[in-house]
N, C-alpha and C positions, 0 to 999 in steps of 0.2 A: 389393351396391351396383355389381354390374356392369351389371345392368339400368339403372342410374340413369344410368351413364357415356355409354349410348347416346343418352340424351334430352338431355344436356347441349351447348348451343351454341345460335348462333343462326340465324336463317332465312337470312341472307346466306351464311354458311359452308355450309349445305347445298344452296343453289342453286348456290353456286360448285362444290361436289364433283359435282353432278348436271351442269352444263354442261361441266366437264372431262371426265367420263366419257363423255359423249355426244359431244364434240369428238373423242375418242380413238378411239371406236368408228366414227365417220364416216370419220376419217383411215385408220385400218386397212382398212375395207372398200374405201374408194377405191384404196389401193395395192395390195389383193390383186385389184379388177377390173383395175387396171392391168397388173399383172404377168401375169395370166391373159390378157388382151387381147395383150399383146406376146409371150408364149408361143404363143398361138394363132397369130399371124401367122408366127412363125418356123417352126412346124411345117408350116404350109400351103405356105411357101415350099421347105421341105426336101423335102415330099412331090412338088411340082412337079418339082423339079429331079430327082428320081429316077424320075419317071414313064415316061419312055422305057425305062429299065433294069428296072423293074418288068413293064412289056409285053413285053419281050425275053424275060425269064425265064418270064413266065407262057406264052407262046406255045410255048417250048421244052417246058415241062411239059406242056402240051395235046398236043403232038406226041407225047411219050413215052408219055402215057396212050394215045393213039390206037394208037400201035404195039403196045402191051401187049394191047390189046382184038383187034387183028388176029392176033396170036400166039395168043391164047386161042381165037379163033374158029377158026383153022386147025388147031390141034391140039388141039381139045378132046377127042377121044377119048383122046389120051396124058395129058392132064391128069385126066380122069374115072378113070383107071386108078391114077395117083399120089394124088389127094385124092378119097377117096370122100365122095360126097354123101348 
């Protein structure tokens, strides 16, 4: 009798259940889109606020890499003896 229970009811109840499910899905997706948009704006503002600091650290890292390459170029023979290639 389980199969019979699924067919019991009127068309109005079915339409109400369908409309309710549709409304819930629309509201959930709208809320999700609103949350993602708000989080995206907050993330962009945080990145913009830290932009100068990131540029400063990026420049320092580039200087250190450049110094390391100079050291490797100047003492290439000494490094070749230590690290055989």
